[in-house]
C-alpha positions as CSV (number, residue, x, y, z in Angstrom):
1,M,-46.0,-18.0,94.1
2,F,-43.5,-16.6,96.5
3,I,-39.8,-16.2,95.5
4,S,-36.9,-15.5,97.9
5,C,-35.1,-12.4,96.8
6,S,-31.7,-11.0,97.6
7,L,-31.5,-9.6,101.1
8,G,-33.5,-12.6,102.3
9,S,-36.9,-11.0,101.7
10,K,-39.8,-12.8,99.9
11,C,-42.1,-11.3,97.4
12,K,-45.4,-12.5,95.9
13,C,-45.0,-13.0,92.1
14,S,-47.7,-13.1,89.6
15,S,-49.0,-16.4,88.4
16,V,-47.3,-18.3,85.6
17,P,-49.1,-17.9,82.2
18,T,-50.3,-21.0,80.4
19,C,-48.6,-21.3,77.0
20,S,-50.0,-23.0,73.9
21,S,-48.2,-26.0,72.3
22,T,-46.6,-23.6,69.8
23,Q,-45.2,-21.3,72.5
24,E,-42.6,-21.5,75.3
25,L,-42.4,-19.7,78.6
26,V,-39.5,-17.3,79.0
27,T,-38.4,-15.1,81.9
28,V,-37.5,-11.4,81.5
29,N,-35.6,-10.1,84.4
30,V,-36.4,-6.5,85.3
31,S,-33.8,-4.5,87.1
32,G,-34.9,-3.5,90.6
33,Q,-37.8,-6.1,90.7
34,C,-37.7,-9.2,92.8
35,C,-39.9,-11.3,90.4
36,P,-39.1,-11.8,86.7
37,N,-41.7,-11.1,84.1
38,L,-43.0,-14.3,82.6
39,K,-44.4,-14.4,79.1
40,C,-45.2,-16.8,76.3
41,V,-43.3,-16.5,73.0
42,K,-43.6,-18.4,69.8
43,K,-41.3,-21.4,69.8
44,K,-38.3,-21.3,67.4
45,N,-37.9,-24.0,64.9
46,D,-35.8,-26.7,66.7
47,C,-35.3,-29.7,64.4
48,N,-32.3,-31.9,65.2
49,V,-30.6,-35.3,64.7
50,V,-31.5,-37.7,67.6
51,Y,-30.3,-41.2,68.1
52,S,-32.4,-44.2,69.1
53,T,-31.7,-48.0,69.3
54,V,-33.6,-49.9,66.6
55,T,-33.7,-53.6,65.9
56,V,-33.0,-54.0,62.1
57,Q,-34.2,-57.3,60.7
58,K,-33.8,-58.7,57.2
59,G,-35.1,-62.3,56.9
60,Q,-33.4,-64.4,59.6
61,C,-30.8,-61.8,60.3
62,S,-30.9,-58.9,62.8
63,A,-28.9,-56.4,64.8
64,Q,-29.6,-53.7,67.4
65,V,-28.2,-50.4,66.0
66,Q,-28.0,-46.8,67.1
67,I,-29.6,-45.0,64.2
68,P,-30.0,-41.2,63.7
69,S,-33.3,-39.8,62.9
70,C,-34.9,-36.3,62.9
71,S,-37.0,-34.9,65.7
72,G,-38.1,-31.5,67.0
73,F,-40.5,-28.6,66.7
74,C,-41.3,-26.9,63.4
75,S,-43.9,-24.2,63.1
76,S,-47.1,-24.6,61.2
77,S,-50.3,-22.6,60.8
78,Q,-53.5,-22.4,58.8
79,I,-54.5,-18.9,57.6
80,F,-57.5,-17.4,55.9
81,T,-56.4,-15.9,52.6
82,P,-57.7,-12.7,50.9
83,E,-59.2,-15.1,48.3
84,G,-61.5,-16.5,51.0
85,K,-59.8,-19.9,51.3
86,W,-58.0,-21.6,54.2
87,E,-54.4,-22.3,53.5
88,S,-52.0,-24.5,55.5
89,Q,-48.5,-23.3,56.0
90,C,-46.8,-26.4,57.5
91,S,-43.2,-27.2,58.1
92,C,-42.0,-30.6,59.3
93,C,-38.8,-31.9,60.8
94,K,-37.1,-33.8,57.9
95,K,-33.8,-35.1,57.0
96,G,-31.4,-32.8,55.2
97,K,-28.0,-34.2,54.1
98,V,-27.8,-38.0,54.3
99,T,-24.9,-40.4,54.4
100,P,-24.7,-44.2,54.1
101,M,-24.4,-46.1,57.4
102,S,-23.2,-49.8,57.2
103,F,-23.5,-52.4,59.9
104,T,-23.5,-56.2,60.3
105,L,-26.6,-58.3,60.9
106,N,-26.2,-61.5,62.8
107,C,-28.1,-64.4,61.3
108,K,-29.7,-67.4,63.0
109,N,-27.6,-69.8,61.0
110,G,-24.4,-68.3,62.6
111,K,-23.4,-66.3,59.5
112,T,-23.4,-62.5,59.2
113,K,-24.7,-60.2,56.5
114,S,-23.6,-56.6,55.7
115,Y,-26.4,-54.0,55.5
116,S,-26.4,-50.4,54.6
117,I,-29.0,-47.6,54.8
118,N,-28.9,-43.8,54.2
119,V,-29.3,-41.9,57.5
120,P,-29.6,-38.2,58.2
121,Q,-26.5,-36.2,58.9
122,T,-28.5,-33.0,59.3
123,C,-32.2,-32.2,59.9
124,N,-34.2,-29.1,59.2
125,C,-37.7,-27.7,58.9
126,Q,-39.1,-28.2,55.4
127,S,-42.5,-28.0,53.7
128,C,-44.7,-30.9,54.8
129,N,-45.8,-31.6,51.2
């Protein structure tokens, strides 16, 4: 790959490394070099609250609601122990603190119904068990 550098010159940069699904590509700028060094590093845990539109239905009543959920990357691995066994060390993106969320469902008979669920206020990486 060719990159334009300051002073209008172009330099040939090394190819981009292919990172695994548990890694991310980062650039390391080196003083006096036209091309940055590219390397794969282990992803950091990144588990956050995300919002999605969901149709909630209870009997003949329903509503479209923006509901928070948890999504993101959490590290996991499987290692060979000194005891000669394989052991999983998994963490999953799960809800932390929850709070009640109330909304109104519209019913086919023209009435409305109140509905409440607990939704995540925070998310974090926790044991998958």
